C-alpha positions in Angstrom: 29.1 24.0 -22.8 26.7 25.2 -25.5 25.3 21.7 -25.9 24.2 21.5 -22.3 22.4 24.8 -22.5 20.5 23.6 -25.6 19.0 20.8 -23.5 18.3 22.7 -20.3 16.0 25.4 -21.7 13.5 23.0 -23.4 13.6 20.8 -20.3 12.7 23.8 -18.1 10.0 24.9 -20.5 8.4 21.4 -20.2 8.8 20.9 -16.4 7.6 24.3 -15.1 4.1 24.0 -16.5 3.8 20.4 -15.2 4.8 21.7 -11.7 2.1 24.3 -11.8 -0.5 21.8 -13.1 0.4 19.5 -10.3 0.0 22.3 -7.7 -3.4 23.2 -9.2 -4.7 19.5 -9.0 -3.6 18.8 -5.5 -5.5 21.8 -4.1 -2.4 23.7 -2.9 -3.3 27.4 -2.9 -0.5 29.6 -4.2 -1.6 32.8 -2.6 -3.3 31.8 0.7 -1.8 28.7 2.3 -2.0 25.0 1.6 -4.9 22.7 1.1 -5.1 19.1 2.4 -3.8 17.0 -0.6 -4.2 13.7 1.2 -7.8 14.2 2.3 -7.2 12.7 5.8 -7.5 14.7 9.0 -5.5 12.6 11.3 -2.6 10.1 11.2 -5.0 7.4 12.3 -7.2 7.9 9.3 -4.3 7.8 6.9 -2.8 4.7 8.5 -6.2 3.0 8.5 -6.7 3.8 4.8 -3.3 2.5 3.9 -3.8 -0.7 5.9 -7.2 -1.2 4.3 -5.8 -0.7 0.8 -3.0 -3.3 1.5 -5.5 -5.7 3.1 -7.8 -5.4 0.1 -5.0 -6.4 -2.3 -2.9 -8.9 -0.3 -5.7 -10.9 1.3 -7.3 -12.0 -2.1 -3.8 -12.8 -3.4 -3.0 -15.0 -0.4 -6.3 -16.8 -0.7 -5.7 -17.4 -4.5 -2.3 -18.7 -3.5 -3.8 -21.2 -1.1 -6.4 -22.3 -3.8 -3.5 -22.7 -6.2 -1.7 -24.9 -3.6 -4.8 -27.0 -3.3 -4.9 -27.4 -7.1 -1.2 -28.4 -7.1 -1.9 -31.0 -4.4 -4.8 -32.5 -6.5 -2.8 -32.6 -9.7 0.5 -33.8 -8.2 -0.2 -37.4 -8.9 2.1 -38.5 -6.0 5.1 -36.8 -7.4 7.3 -35.7 -4.4 8.5 -32.6 -6.2 5.0 -31.3 -7.0 3.8 -32.1 -3.5 6.7 -30.2 -2.1 5.9 -27.2 -4.4 2.2 -27.3 -3.3 3.3 -27.5 0.3 5.5 -24.4 -0.1 2.7 -22.5 -1.8 0.3 -23.4 1.0 2.8 -22.3 3.7 3.5 -19.0 2.0 -0.2 -18.3 1.4 -0.8 -18.8 5.1 2.2 -16.6 6.0 0.8 -14.0 3.7 -2.6 -14.0 5.4 -0.9 -13.9 8.9 1.4 -11.0 7.8 -1.6 -9.0 6.5 -3.7 -9.5 9.6 -0.8 -8.8 12.0 0.0 -5.6 10.0 -3.6 -4.5 10.3 -3.5 -5.1 14.1 -0.2 -3.3 14.3 -1.8 -0.2 12.7 -4.5 -0.3 15.4 -1.8 -0.6 18.2 0.2 2.3 16.8 -3.0 4.4 16.6 -3.8 3.6 20.2 -0.3 4.3 21.4 0.0 7.6 19.5 -3.5 9.0 20.1 -5.0 7.1 23.0 -7.8 5.9 20.7 -8.1 3.4 17.9 -8.2 4.4 14.3 -11.9 4.8 14.3 -11.8 7.6 16.8 -13.3 5.7 19.6 -11.4 6.4 22.9 -9.5 3.4 24.2 -10.4 2.5 27.8 
């Protein structure tokens, strides 16, 4: 029992200051309410920012995958195994692009359904 106590006290002494430091950095006021730690005013703004972030990462990766598939096709030398691998890379690159674009459109549809406007704040008519 004493061994457990020896480890709990130092752990609590390390964790409590970290919690207060995190509270101070996120803008949460201890005495008078809460700040806005995510810096978005609406759900649509947050959804659009997340979709833009994913689009900014996934789209270049998918394009690089398609370029890699083209390189595999050029260097296959007629080998059926290498051509098949290049074909798979091309298909998955196209699927990746389609997935990202459909996801971006889905975010717009969800914003329209929930708020009656798209994620830019323009009323949907």
